[in-house]
N, C-alpha and C positions, 0 to 999 in steps of 0.2 A: 591448453594443449589438447585435452580430451575433447573439447568442443570442436576444435579444428579437425581432429581425426574423424569425429562423428559426421562432419559435413563432407570431408574430402574423400574418404574411402567409398561410401555409397555412390558419390558422384562419379568417381572413377569407374566403378562397376557399371553404372548406367551408361556412361560414355562409351565404354568398351562394347557393351551390348548393342548400342545404336550403330557403332562402326561395323560390327559384325553383320547387322541387318543390311546396311547399305552395300557392304562388300558381297554378301550372298545374293542380293537382288541384282547387282550390276555386273558381277564377274561373268566372263564368257565361259561356256562349257569347255571341258578339257578334250572331249572327243569331238572331232570334226567329221561330219558326214559329207556335206556339200560346202566346201570351204568358200567358194565364190559367193554363195548366197549368204552364208552366216557372217561374212565380213561386212555386209551391208546392213545388218540388223543388230539391234540392241540385244544384249544377252538375255533379257527377260523375254523378249518377243520370240527369240530362237527357241527357248524352252517351251513356251506356250504353243508354238507351231509344231514342234516335234511331238508334243503330247496330244496334239489335235484337240485343244481345248476350245478353239473357236472364239477367242476373245482377244482384243488388243491389249498391249502392255499397259497403256494408260488406264483402261477400264479395270484391268486386274489390280493395279496398284491402288486405284481409288477405292474399289470395293474392299480391298484388304485393309487399308488404313481405317475405313469406317468401322469394319468389324473389329479390327485390332484396338481402336480407341474404346469401343464398348467393353472388350475383354480387359483391357488395361484399367479402365475405370472400375470394373467389377473387382479386380484383384486389389486395387488401391482401397476401395471401400471396405473390403473384407479384412484388411490388416491395418489400415491407416498409414501404410508405408507407400508413398507415391513413387518410390523408385522401382516398384513392380510394374509400372506402366509400360516401359519398353518391352518387357516380356510379353505383355498383352498384345503389343503391336506385332510381334513375331507370330503369336498365335493366330492373329487375323490373316496373315499370309498363308499359313498352313491350312486354316479352315476354308478359306475361299478356294484354294487349289483343290482341296478335297471335294467341295461342292461342284466345281467345274468338271472334275473327273466323273462325278455321279451323273451330271447332265450329259457329258459325252457318252458315257456307257448307256444311258437311256436312248440316245440317238442311234447308237449301234444296235441296241436291242430292236428298235423299230425297223432298222435297215435289214437285220437278219431275218425278221419275220417276212419282210417283203421279198427277200432272196428266196425263202422257202416257197413262196407263191410263184416266183419267177421260175424256179426249178420245175415245178409242176407244169407251167406253161411250156417250157422247153420240151418236156417229155411228150405232151399232147401234140405239139407242133411236129416233133420228129416222127411220131407214129403216123401222122397224116401224110407227111412228106419228109424223108430224110435229107434235110438241107440245113446246113449251119446258118446260112444267111436268113432263111425263113424263120428259124428258131430265134435268132437275135432280133429280127424285126418284130416277131410276136411279143417278146419281152419289152422292147422299146415302145411298142404300141399299147400293150395292155398291162404293163408292169406298174407297180405302185411307187409313186414319189421318186426318190433319188435313184432307185434301182433302174427305173425306166431311162433316166438321164444317163446313167453309167453305160447301159447297153447301147444307147444311141451314140454315145461317144466311141464305143468299140466299133460300131458300124461305120461311123465317119472316118475313123482311122484306117479301117480296111479299105474303104473306097478310095482313100488317099494313097494306097499302095502298101500299107503296113500289114504284116502277117498277123494271124489271129493270136499267137502267143505274145507277140510284142504289144498288140493292142490291149489284150487283157492285163498284161503286166503293168502297163501304164496306169490303168484303173486300180489294180491291186496295190501298187505303191502308194497311191493317194488314200485308199481306204484303210490299209493296214488291218484288214479283217481276215482271220484264218478261215472263216466260213466262206467268204468270197473266194479265197485262194483255192479251197477244195473244189468249189463248183467250177471255177475257171479251169483248173487242171482236168476235170472230167470233160469239159468241152473240148479241150485240146486233144485229149485221147480219142474222143468221139470223132473229131475231124480226121485224125491220122489213121484210125482203125478202119479195117475193111470188114464188110459184112454187117450183121445186125448188132446195133449197139443200144437199141432202145431200152433193153432190160438193164444195161449198165447205167444209163441215165436215170431210169426209174429208181434204182437202188441209191444213186447219188441224191435224188430228190428226197427220198426218205431220210437219208443221212443228213441232208441240209436242214430238214425240219427238226431232227433230233438235236443237232448242234445248236440251233436257234433256241430250243427249249432249255438246253443245258446252260447256255450263256445267260439266259434270262434268270434262271434259278441261281446262278453264281452271283450275278450282280445284286439280286435281291438279298442274298445272304451277306454279301459284302456291305451293302447299305445298312442292314440291321446291325452288323458288328460295329460299324463306324458310329452309328447312333448310340449304341450302348456305351462305347468307349467315351464318346463326347460327354454324355450325361454323367458317366462315372468320374470323369476328370473335372468337368466344369461345375457339377452339382455341389460338391463341398464348398467351393468358393462362393457360390450363390447363397448357400445357407449361412456361411460365415458373414457375408455382407449384410444379409437381412438381420441377423442377430445383432450385429454391431450398430446398424442404423436404429433398430428398435431400442436398444439399451441407451444409446446416446439421446434419442428422442424422449426417453422417460427419465432423463437426468442422470443416467449412469455414465461410466467412463469407457464403455465399449467392450465389455466382458474381458477385461485384462489386456487390451491391446496397447497398454502403456509400454509393454515390453518392446513393441516394434518401433518405439520412438528412441530407443537406445541403439548404439552401434551394433552390438550383436543381434538385436532384433531386426534392424534394417538388413543386415547381411542374411539372416535366416529367412526373411520374407522374400528377398531377391532370389535366394537359392531355391526356395519352394516354388516360386513362379517359374524359374527356368526349368526345374525338373518337371513341372506340369506340362510345359510346352514340349520338352523333349519326349515325354511319354506319349503325347498326342501324335507328334510327328512319327515316332517309331511305330505306333499302332497303325497309323495311316499307311505306312510303307508295307507293313506285314499284311494288312488286309488286301493290298493291291497285288501281291505276288501271284495269286491264283489266276490273274488275267494277263500275265506277261507270257506271251507265246512266241517261240522262235519260229519265224516265218521262213518258208522255203521258196526259192524262185520258181516261177512257172515254166520258164524255158530251161531245157536241159543244159547244164554246163554254165549257167549264168548265176552270178551271185545276186541275192536280194538287195534292193536299194536300201 
């Protein structure tokens, strides 16, 4: 009877954890922003697109399973309880998501620096000739990377009959960048204002440079916090795994891991693994709160997309 319970209870725990992983990965989000688009996409892809992580659902799952298998193996080696493996798989999904967010933030950081340069270009162009079309053309011609492409998109939309606010709003909705929002708002004010606005644009250019610096410092701090948390959580498991391997290799029994071969030991190992994953996910969310910004629509009276 005891042997049956020893095999059944941990198996049920592991099975429930795997079901939870599958449900979390495939369930559709509760909030619907663009219902027509989201009904045609898998739940994972919708979340990836919404977070602007720039990766397909297949690539995300593959990378997550590879990292998760490594984490699960580490936990299993540390305790000798292979039922900790599913918790390692969950950790892989959280870790890869965190890495993708870091890569996205790095792309935004480069984009914001290019925006700062574009703001200076707008000021110089406006002082030579106060013309919004000439200012947009200057950025589209001399701007850096994706910024030049975005301003060229604005020019094409305006040539097609779209207003400046609507053209900028389309780019802003795609970028989801508060730095771009601020610069675009200044451009709208400059077009609508009468009289000299070059000084206002100059102040906005200085503000854009400052916002780019603040964003860079913020993501650097966030990356450091995440790295510290990762080593603080995964480090003890790595040390335990090394100790167990060395003791077994030298003829020992694994520094007392016989406990994890019992029913209470199996349950304790699974609980410890789950708590490790929960701690990492929670710290990841807390570290990202500083970069969650409430965006404001560029056009007056219009809700942001």
